Every structure is written in C-alpha cells, then in structure tokens.
N, C-alpha and C positions, 0 to 999 in steps of 0.2 A: 123726815126733814126736821132739822132743829128749829127752835123758836127764832134764833137769829136769822136763819134763811127765810123763814116765813115772813118776818118783819121786812127783810130786804126786798122780797118780791112784792109785798104790800106797798112799800115805798115806790117801787118802780111803776106799779099800777096807778098810784096816786099821781105820779108825774104825768102819765099818759092821760088820765081822766080829769085832772084838776089843774096842775101847774102849767103844762104846755098850752092848754086852751086859754088860761088866764093871760099868759104872755102874748099869744097871737091875737086874742080879742082886744087887748090893750092897743096893739098896733092898729087894728081896724077901727076902733073907736076914735083914736087920735086922728087918723086920716080923715074920718068922717067929719069930725069937728072942724078940721082945717080946710074942708071943701072937696075932698076926694071920696066919692062913694063907691069906688071900684070894689073894695072888699065887702062893703055892706050889700051891694047888689049880687055878689057871689055867695051870700049867706055866711060870711066869715065874722060878722060882728055879733058873736054869740059865744057863750061859755060852753055850749054843747061840744063834747069831745069829738062827736061824729063829723063836725065841720072842719076839724083841724088835724085829725089823725092821718099820718102818712103810714100806710100799711107796713112798708119795709122798715121805716124808722121806728115804728112802735114795736115790731117783732124783735128788732135788734136791741132796743131799749129793755124789753122784758127779759130777753135771754142773756144779754151781755152787759147791760147797765149803761149802754151808750146808744143814743138814737136821736131822732129829731121829729118835729111836726112839719106840716105843710107851711111854707112861707106865705105870709099875707101879701096879696098883690096890691101894689101902690102905683098910681100914676101921678108923678110929680107935676105934670102939666096942669093938673086941676087945682094946684095950690096957688095962692096969690103970690107967694114967695117960695119957689120950688126948693131952694137949698134949705131954707128955714123949715119949711113944711116937712121935708124928708128927715131933718135932724130931730124935730119934735116927735114925729111919728116913730122914728127908730128908738128914741130914748124912752118912749112910753112903755115898751115891753119890759126892759130891765127895772124901771121904776115900779111896775106892777108887782114884780117879784120881791122888791124891797118892801113894798107895802104889805104883801102877803106874809113876808118874814116877820114884820112888826106885829101883825095880828096873831101869827103863830106863837111869837114870843110871849104875848099877853096870855094866851091859853096855856103855854108851857109854865109860866110863872104861877098861874092860878090853879091848874089841874094836873101838872106833870109830876106828881109825887110818887106814882106807882110805875113799875117797870115797863110794861108794854105801852102804856099811854105816854110815858116819858119819852121812850125811844121813837115812837111815831111822830110826836110833836117836835122832838129834837131834829129828826131827819127832815121833817117838813120845813122847819126853819132854815136848816143848813143848806138844803137843796135850793131854796129860793135865794139865799144869800150867794151861793156859788154861781147860780144862773145870772144874778145881778152883776157880779164881778166879772165873770167870764164874758158875758155879752157886751160889757163896756170896754173890753180890750179893743183898742182903735185899729183893728185890722179887718178888712173885708173878708167874708161877708157879715161879720159880727156888727151888732148895732152901734158899737162905739166908733166904728169907722165913719159913720154918718155925722156923729158929733164932731169928730176931728176935722173932717173936710169942711164943715160949716165954718169953723174958726180959722182954717188955713186961708191964705191968699188964693184967689182963683187959679193962678198958674200952678201953685204948689199942690192944690187940690186935684187938678187935672193930672199932674205927674204922679201923685199918690195913687189915684185910681187906675192909671195905666199900668202901674207896677204892683198892683195889689196881689198878684199871684206869688210874687217873691216874698212879700211880707207875710202872707198867709202860710207859705211854705216854711218860713223861719219859725213862726209860732207853732205850727204842727210838729216841727222837729223838736222844739223845746218841750212840747207836751209829751211826745213819745219818749224822749230821753229822761223825762221827769224833772228837768231843770225848772220848768215853769211852775210845777206843783208847789215848790217851796214858797215863792212870793204869794201865789194865789191862796195857799193854805194860811199863810200869815194874815193876809187881808181878810179872809173869811172869819178867822177867829177874832180879829179886831172889830169887825162889824157886828159879830155875834155878841161880844162883850159890851159893845157900845149900846146895842139895842137893849140888852139885859139891864145895863146900868140906868138907861133912860126910864124903863118901865119900873124897875125897883125903886128908883128915886121918886118917880111920880106917885107910886102906890103908897109910899110912906106918909 
C-alpha cells in the first residue's frame, strides 16, 4: 500500500472518529441549550464516536469514501420557538466544522512543514470546510434547508418541505454528473484561502 493510500484511509478513520462526532455533538448541544434534551437523554451529546457511528455508513465511508453518521434526534416541540430552534440546531453542525477547520488551519500554519503532517492537517481542514459548505446547501435533509425554511414565509416553507424530494433529487443528480463539484470546489478553495489569510495576517 502506498503512502498516499495510507494517508487516505487515515483521513477516513479521522472522519469517523473525530469529525462526524463533532458535527453531531454540536447538533445535540445546541438543541440542549435551546430546551430540547432528546439527544442528551439518548447519550448523543458527546464526542465519543461510539454514540454517533452508523455501522453501514461507517463501513461505506471507510471503503468508498462516502458515508454518514446517525442523525441526532430533535423534538422541535420542546423549543420556545420551534422554527428558530430547528434553524439554530441545524446550523450548529456546519459551524462546528468551520470552527474545526479554523483550528486545523492554525496547526497547519504552525506545524505543517513536513510531508505526512502537512497532508493530514490539510485533509483535516479541507474535509471540515467541505462538510461546512455541503451541509449548508439549502436542500433537505441537509442542514441548510432548516436555515432556508426559517427565513421563508410560512406558506413558502411548507411548499418547500412538501417538495423536498424533488430538490434533493436535483442536487443528487448534479453531484453524480459532477456539475455541482465545480462551484463546491471553488467555494472550498475560497474558504481555505480566507482562513489561511486570517491566520497569517493575525500571526504577523
């Protein structure tokens, strides 16, 4: 096995054990702070990967590079403002990835001078940036859909959710054909360069 393949599988393990748990724990923590303890009572407000691993999603991620974690349960009826509560809980996941990317960029800037360390930190940063951007796509079941429906008028939000399968199908088609990868790649590089610029400027 080449060194590149070894790093690739290490990154996939890192997603399963570190990045996915961070994302799901952020959802659970946000829901708890807003009044819904459903996830906390089910042991999901933790960074332990055992609480968040979906066996099938983890195996697919390890073998194919694409997978998922167990979604955090949320009961909007426990929020004082259900729509706002769902929006804030949803956006907490992607924001945790952006925060992790920022911390990873600091480490990359300070310690990423050697080959293996550089690539591990670089992939850590890029994975978190990609997850932030991808999950903010405003299509169910992605987190960005909750942000969009919060800002839509009630009637428009109901229509959007009723037709979510069509929007999801369009996004999946764009992903499979590779069309969506172009703007997503552009946005990922833009965020990467912005984080690097902020850290480099601050460090001077």
